[in-house]
N, C-alpha and C positions, 0 to 999 in steps of 0.2 A: 256205466256209470258209477253203481255204487261199487263195483270191486275196483275199480283204477283210482278212487277218493282214497280207498281204505290201505291201498298201495304204497299211495303217495305220502298218506299221515305216517306210515312207518319208516319209510326212508325218510322222512324228515328227522320222527325224533330218533330215530338211529345215527343222524347225524349231529345231532344236539348232543347224542348222550357221546357220543365219541368225541365232540371238542370240547365238552365239560371233563371227560378222562385227560385230555391234552389239559388244559389250562389248569387240573387237580396238579397233575405230573407237573409241571412248571414250577408251581407254588412249591409243590415239598423238596423239588429240585433247587429252587430258589432256596427255600428257608435251609434244608440240608448246607449248602455252601455259604449259608451264611453262621451257622451252628459252626461248619467245621475253620471259619476263617476265624469268628468269635476265638475257638479254642487255641487254633495257631497262635493268636494276638495275645492272648493268656498267658499261654506256655512260651511266647518271645519275652513278654515281659517278666514273669517270672524267674526264667532258666536263663536268659540273656543279660536282662537288663537288671535282673532284680538285685544282684550288690551294689552294682550302682546306686537304684534309688532308694534303698537298703541304707548307703552308705549317704543319700539327700536326705534322708528323714533324720539319720543320726546327726546330721548337721543341724537340723534346724531344731532338734529337741535337746542334743547333748553339746553341753557348750563348755570347754576347755577355762576353765577358773584360777586366775592371780594367785594360786595358794604360796604362802612360804615355805618351800622345800630347802631344806639346805645346801647349797653351792657345792659341786666339785673342791675337794682341796686339791695343791698343788705341793709335791713334794720332788726333792732334789734325788741323783742317782742312789742314794744311799739310805731314803725312806727317811730323812729329815722333814720335817713338817715348815714350810715358806710362806702359805697363804693358808689360811685355815678360818673359820666359822663363829663368829661368836652370841650366844642364844643369848634374845630380850625378850622381856615382857611386852604385850603391842595389844595397842587394840584399835581396830578395826571396824572401816563399819564397810554396808554393802548396799547398793538400792535395786531394786529391780524396773524394770521399765518403765514401771507404771506409778513408779514413785513418783510423788507430787514435792514439787520445791517445799512448800509449808510445812508436809508430814519431816521431813527434813530438818527444816528450824526448827522444830516441836522434839527433836529427838536433839538437837546440837542443844538447846537448853537446858533440855535435860542432863547432857553428860556435863554440862558447862557445871553443874553441882557433885560430880562425883570426880570429878580428875581438874588438874592444873595445865591449863595451854597455855605454850608462848606464844604470844601475841607480835610477835618483830613481823612476820611473814605477808599479816594482811597488807591490803593497799588500799588506795583514795577508793580504788572501783569498787572494792568491796566493806569500804564505810557506806558506801552510796547504796548498795543494796537493801543493808539492814536501814537506813535511814526511808531507805523507799518502802520497806514493810511494814517499819512502825508507823509511815503516814499514810498508809495506802488508802485512805478514805480523803487524802487531802493533798495528793502529788503537786499538785498545780498553784499549791500557796507562793510559790517564787517565778512563776512567770505568768505574764501578762496575758490575758486573750485578744490583744492585737497581736501577739510575737505567734500567739500558736494558728490565729484565724491567715499570719502572713506569709507559713510553712502551709496550712489545709489549702490555702485560695492562689497555691504559683500551680500552675497547671504546667509546667517541667518537669515538674517529679510524678513520678510512682506513688501509688500507694506506701510501698514499701517502704522508701524512700523518705517520706512526710513522715510515716513515725518513728524513723530510725531521728531524722533530723528532732523531730519533738522529745524523744528519748533523750537525749542529747541535750537538748537544750533543758530542760528539768533540771538532770544531774548535774550541769554546770551551777545551776542556779541557787543548786542548795549550800547556805552560809556555811563558810569553813567551818565556823562556830559550834554552828550546831556539829558537824563533825567530829570535832573537838572536843564534844559535851557526852561522848560513850564512856560510860565508867569501865569500869577493870573488868568487871563481868560482863557486858555487853561485846567488850571486845575480844573476851574467851570465846563467846557462843559463837562472834564473827570468824574466829581461825579455827572453830571448829567446821560453822558451815562449811566455808572455803577448803578445807580438806575433803568433806565430804561429799561438795559437787564436784571436785577434780577427776573425781572415779569414773570408769565405765559402768555401764549397769553390767551385773553379774560378774563387779572385778573389785575383790575387797578392796580398800584405801585404807593403810595406814591412818590414824586417826592420829595416836602418838604411840610412837616407838624407841620414844628416848625417856630413859630413867622414869620409866611408869616405875610409881614403888606396891611395895605389897599392898599397901591401904587401896588405893585405886583399883588395883588387879583383883581386889578382893573385892568393894566396894561396886565394880560397873558388873562382874561375874556373878552375880547373887540378884541383877537386875534385868538379866538380859531375855527373862520374858517380856518385859514391859519396853523395852528399846528394841523394836523393828530393825533388822537388818547389822545389829550390834553385834560382836563378839569378841571374845579374850583370847587372844592365841599366843604362837611363841614367832617370834619373826628373826631371822639372822642376820649378821652383819659381816661384813669382812676384811679382816683384820690381816695383813702382811706383816710377818714377820722375822722379813728380809731387806735390804734396800736398792735389789738388785731390783733397776730399771727395766727390764725385759717381761717380768712376769705382767707388768701391764696394772690397769685399774678397773675396775667398774664406774657406771652409774648408779647415782642413789634411787629408791625407788623413788623421789619427789620429782627429779628429773627425768627418770622414765630412758624412750630409746629415743639416741639422735636423731635431730629432722631427719640429715643425711640419710641416715639408712635408715627410715621407718618403714615405708613400703617392704624393703628387703623381709625384716621381721614379721613385721604383721602379715607377710604369704606364709608366714611359718607359724601360724596361732599364736604372736606372741600379742602382748597387750600392752598399750604406748605408756603404762606407768612399770614397765616390769624393771628387773638392773638387770642391765647385759656390759657383756665387755667393751669397756671404750680403746683399752691399747694390746697391743704384744701378744701375750700367751693368751691373759683373759680372752682377749677379743677374738683373734685366730680360732681356739678350739671353744668358744661360746656354747655351740650348739652341744655339747662333750660335756663341758661344766654346768649349764643351765638348768639341768634336771626335766622330770616330764609333772607337769601341773596336771594338780583332779580332775576330775570331768564330772560336771552334775548334769542331771536330766530336769529338763524343766514340766511341772504339772501343769496344765494350767484346768481354766475350766471353760463354757460353753460361750464365754465370748472373747476368747484368747488371752486374759490375763493367766500371771503367774499368780496360783496361789502356794505351790509348794516346788521344796527341788531335794532334789534324792542323790546322794556320792553316785555315779559309776564306778569311778578309780580314783582311791585315794593319790596318786601322785608316787613318785621317786624321787629322790635327793639324784643330784649330777653325778658323775664317775669323776673320777679321781685319777691326775695327771701326776707319772712320774717323770721329771726331766732330765734328760741325759749329764746336768750339768752336776758337779761336783759341791758342795757350797765349801766343804772345807778348804777346798783346791782354788776355791774361786777366791775366799776372802783371803788365802794366803799371799797371791798372786796381785790382788787390789792393794795390798799392803804395800807389795815392794813396786808397784808402778805408783802408787800416791807418792811414795816418798822416792823415789828418783824423779817425778816431776816439781814435786817442790826442791827437790835437790839442787835441779839444773837452772829452774828460777830463779834461784841465787847467781849463773853464770853469768858474763857478759855478753850480751849480743842475744838472749834469751829473751829482750823486751813482746816480742810476739807467741811464743810457745804460751799454748794454753791448754792443751790436751794430748794423751796417750793412748795407745790402744796396742794389745794383745789379745790373741785369737788361740786356743789351744784344742785339738780335732781329733779324733780317731780316724786314719785315713784309712782302714778298713771297713769301716761301718756307717763314717758319716758322722757320729754324734759329738756333739760340743762339750764340750770337757769344762772348757773354760771360756766367759766372753767378757772381755776388764777391757773397760774403757772409761776415764776420768778425764774431766773437763775442769776447769778453775771459772768459777761463777763473776759473773761479773754484775757488777751493780746496772738496775733497770734503766735508770735515769742518766748516770755520767759513763756506764759503758766502761769505767774503769775496772779490772780485777777487785773481786771483794774480802774484804780480810773479817775474820775474826776480833771481833772488839776485846776479847778477855786475851786471845795468844796473840793477835796479831800479823798471824798467820795466815795466807789466802784460804779462801774456802771452798773445797774438792767438793765436785758432786760427782755421783754416778753416771756415765754415760755408754753405757753396754751398748745400748741400739745405736748409737754412732760407725759401731765395724760394720753394721749393714746397710746404716743411712747417709753415708757421708762418702764421699770419694775423693783422694789425692791422688799425684805424681808420685810413682813407685823407684823410680830410679834402677840401676844394676838388677833387681832382683828377677827382674823380665827376662835377663840375659836368656837364661835355661830354653826359655817359650821360643827366644828370639833362633837358637840354633835348634830346636827342632822342627821350627817353621821351615827352616832354612835345609835340611834332612829331606821333608818332605816333599821339598815344593824342586827337590836336587838342586837346587842352589850351592850348596856342599856337602860333601862326602864324611862319614866319620874318620876321622883320622886328618881331615887336612889342617896343611900348613898355611898360615898369610903373614903379611910383615905389619908387624902395629910400628905405624910413624904415624905424625902427624897430617891432619887429611885438606884440605886446600880446595876450597869450590868458591873457582871465580874470584871474587872481592868480598868473600866471606870471611869471617874470622876463622883460624885455622880451630879445626876439632880434633884433641886426641886424646888418648887414655892420660888418667891421673898419673901413673906411675910412669908415663913416656912424653915430657911436651916436646922434645927436638930429633931423639935418634930414630935406630932403625932397628925392631927386636923381632927376629921369627920367632910364632909359634904355632904348636897346634889347637883345636878346638879345646881342650882339656885344660891348657895351660891360660887358656883367655876367658874361661871360669875362673879357675885359681885363682889368676891375677887382678881377674872386671877388666879386660879390656875393652875401651870402648871402640876401639879401630877395628878389633876383629869382626865384629858386629855392625861394624857401618858398610864393611867392606861386601857382607852379608847379606846385607840389604841392597847394596850396590848390584850382584847378581841374583839376587829375588825379583829386583827390576827390569832386569834383563839388560843390564847397562853395566859397562867396564869402568872402574876410575881411571880419570885422566888426571895429576894433580891441574889448580890453578885452571879447569875448565868449567866451565857451565854444564850443568845438565837439568833436565827435567822427567818426575819418575810421573810415571800416568796413576790412576786412580787403581788401577788394578795390583800395584806395589804393595797401595797399602791396605786394599781390601785382603791380601794373601797375609800380610805379617796379622793385620786385625782375626780375620780367619782362624791364622795357627796361634794367637793366643787365646780365641773364643772355645776353642776346643780345652783348653786348660781349666777356664773359669777367668778367666780376664777381659773388663767389658761386658759381661752378660751376667744377668741375674742367677745366683747360687743358685735357687729354689728352696732357698731356709724356709721352715714353719711358720713366719713370719710378717708380718704386714708390712710395707713401709719400705722395701729394698728398693734399691737405687740400681743402675746400674753400670753408673760413672761416666762421663764426659769423651766423647771423641767428636771431633772436625770434620764431618763427611765431605765440602767442600775445598780443603785443604792438598796441595799435590805439589810442594815445594820440595824441593831436596834437600833442604836443611831438616824440615819436619820429619821425612819418612828416618831420617839419620836417628833424629833425637826419638823420633816411638820406638827404633831399635833397642836404643837401652833407658827404657822409661821414662823421656824427660819431656812427653806430650800427654798421649791419654789420661785417662784416672782411672783408680782402681779402688773400690773399696776393701778395708781391713780380712774382713771377710774373704772375697774375691783372694786375695794371694792367699788365705788358707786353704783356701780349696785345691788351687793353683800347682802349691807346693808338695802337697797332700796326692794328688793325680799322676805327679814323678813319682812320689813315695808307694805308691800301692803297684804301680806298674802300668799307670797309663787307664785307669777308670775313673772317670770324672762322678763323684758321690755326691748327692744332696746330703748338704748337710742339713740337720733334722736337732733341735733343744728337748722335744718332747720323746722319751724313751721307750713311756709304756702310759698304757688307758687301763685303770683299774675302777673294777667296780666298789662302791662304797666298803668302809669297814665295818664289819659286823661287831667284834669286837672293841675298836677303839685299840686296840695292843697292836694288831698286827696291821698289814695292807691287802686288802681284799683280796678276790680273787683276777686274775690276770684277764681284761677283756679282751685287748690284743694289744701286739710288740709290733712296735715300727721297726721294716726289716728296713737293710740295704739298698738303696733302689741308686741305681747307675742311667746317668743321665748322657752321658755319649763316651767311646772309646775312643783314645788316641790313633791317629791314620800314621802311627809312626812303626817301624818294629821295636820286639825288644830291645836287640841289640843296640837299636839310635836310643832308647831308650833311658837302658843300664850304662850305656858312653857317659849320657850327661848325670845321669847319679856318681858316675865316679868321680867326674868334673865337680861337681857341688861335694864330693868325699874331700877334695883337694884342699878345697875353701878353706875345710876344721883344719885339718891333718897334714896339708902338703907345708914344703918349706918355704913356700910364697902364700902361701891362703892368705885371703885379707880377712877372716877371721882368725887364725892360726893362735894370734895371742889371746884371744879370750877365750877359743876353746883349749886353751894344749892343757893337755890333762883328762878332759871329759871321759871319762869310763863308759859313758853311754855309744862312742862310736857314732857319731851322729851327722849328718851332710846338713849343708845348707850354703846359702848366698845372700852376702849384704850388698846393701844398697843406699845410694845417697843422689838426692835429686833437686836441681836447681828451680826454685819454685817462688812463686809471688803472696804472699800476704794479706790480707785486709786487717787495717787499722781501723776499729770503728770508733776510736778515740779521736784519731789524727784524720779520720774519713780518707784515705790514701793507700796505694800500691807500695809493699815493703819486696825487696830481694829477700829472700831466704832459704833455704836449705832444709829439706827433708828428709827424715834416715829412715833407712827401713832393714827388715831381715827375715827372711825365711828358712825354715831348715825342720829336720825329719829325725829323731831314732826312735832303737838303734839302726845303724844301717844295713843289718842283713835284713832281719824281720822288723820293722818300723810300728810302731804301738800310737806313736804320739806325732802330727805335722803341727807347726805352728807357724805363725807370723808377726813382728814388733812394726807398730808403726808410730813416728813421732813427728807428725807435721811443722813444720814452720819452727823446727828445735834451735838454731842460730839464724843470725840475717848472716850474709855470707863475705864480710869483713871478717867477721869474726870468730867463723868457725875451725875450729879445731880438728875434730875425731869425732868417729860415727862412734855414739854413744851406745844405738842402740844394740849394737852386737855383745858390750859384755853385760847390759839389761838383760838382754835375749837367754844370757849364761844363766844370769842369779834365777832368773826365772824357770827354767827347764831343772835345773837342778833342786828347785824348792818342789817342784813336783814328783821328780824323783823320788827325795826323800819323805813325801807323806808314804808314796806307794810302798817305797821299801819298809818302813814304818806300819804298814799295816798289814804287807805280808811275811812280818815277825810277828804281827799277832797273832797271825793263822785264823783270820775271821772265813768260817762259814758260809756261804750263799744258801738261803732259803727261797722255797717258793713264796712265803709271806714272809718277805724280812719286816722284823718290828720297827714300827714306827719310830724315829727319834725326833727330840725337842728340837729346835733350831738352834744355832751354835751360840746366837747371840740374845739377849732380852729385849730386841728392837721388837717392838708388837705397834704400828702402824694402823690406826681406823680409819674405815673408810670416807667418815663424814670429817674429823680431824683433817686427815692427807690432803683434801679438796676443797 
């Protein structure tokens, strides 16, 4: 029995040891797996997610601060400065996240002893805030217990609503004489506090940035150690040296970001009180001109309170922009257009004439050389044309942006597009002849060419362009629609015919956005529901849809360069800020030509249309021969007249008018410029006598080449860093004065 017991005991102990060993192995394996998982997790966090978490940490610790860095300047193509920055002394205040209102009031009181502050901006609410502070121990002095109790006992109100209503009651009960009793010193304190409170944490707010005297600047600088958050610095104001409207404007720091764009800019690390571009070049190139803010790191204590800030990145001024616009050319052409507009207003039948446009573009690059728009100012109340009180002359304003934000019927200038569409759709062939004769559709009034109201004149496509045949285009439209013209029979064209013609125009740039690098462009108007025969015929001669002046320039540029529709642009280069102040900075980016589409026509067809346009200038029956006779630059173009309607804001009704247009390019063999002139509502139909847009165009083109030849004679050599030149005029428009 003893032996059996011993054997059993040994067996039991062996099992226990084996079980213990197994459990230990499982424990060690589990620990090993856990450590392995931990190591992999740490590796994942450090290697895979490390950059993301580092970025998140930086986002909480490093904050972009709205320091006043100079905004990028704007130059013309010759290096003339158009928009500059004016440095001025400024006193700023930056509050922390933990700053209390009472601390700010104390600093405002101290600052009021050191500086003069205009109090015009303070409101009744600001005065009430100050009264509540001064009477903090007796704010209910003007409110009865019954009034407060009525609000407190109203069970329909939440606690926050009750507090809000009591607060409103207290404010409304403050006697006006108490608010009016504040001294000049009190009002200065209120004005300073108002500026301090309007800023955001860690965002310097300008307390006084205009007319800070040297004495004020020195007094505050000496006491910066006592004035927590206050600093003396340099602010920058925007100054325009040109009245060219497309330069655009910026908001003022006190306005900050427009509400409509707030989310867009806040997502890009802007502050609410940042100065931003409001329109045109300033708006379009905002993120290039803006510059980079400085970045500071917050140093906090154990309770998360900011005790210090350290500058991580000093910030950079904005980059400079060089426009393709030549302001010498621009100024000369503006003078011509202004004089002609005022001269035409003296003619009979021009009571609706109020504007005039001319655009000049390089057809090989898309660069806008000049963008001229002039408009007569109207009195805001009477809507009558305003006159200078001293000279009695009409007041003319810049309206360059109207070249891409307004659209008009273009008349016969679109006929080259009608022919190119006809070729492409196999409605006509190069050299086809047709009979020019009055067109009769059912009971409608006859439609005819201006030069042929009753006869029958055979002509080919070249002569049709040279003499501006309406009928040739009408018959092309008939074929394009799959119809045959039969005198005095009714006909209905389907929408497909309209689409074909409009698509053909769109390839040339008519009726579609040009892609100009400026905001606010319109495409013009077309009625997608109209399919009557008469409207298709009108469309084929530019009497139906509307186009912008810039679209006409892109249209003729596409024909001039052989079929490439280029995106027009006013910005030529982006440069680093100038280091010397005498020469432009290093080239950062050059805007390259951008082809939007290529015509689906053969080069033979395009060249054939170009030849027809050359005959407009040089042919024996060319409609522009009279004005362009002797034109030594061997150009080509097309004239246009559109019967239109103008709305008279004084009489509040529509009137029948005539709009005049002209498109062209030069020199013919190797075009360097493409241009368009548009004079909306130039005359009433009864008093219309001549196409004045054509001689005006000749004068404008001659003025351009005259300036060009003068420069060639001076043999100005190009430089990688052109010299900065002053503006051509002495105009200086400060952003505050302008707005």
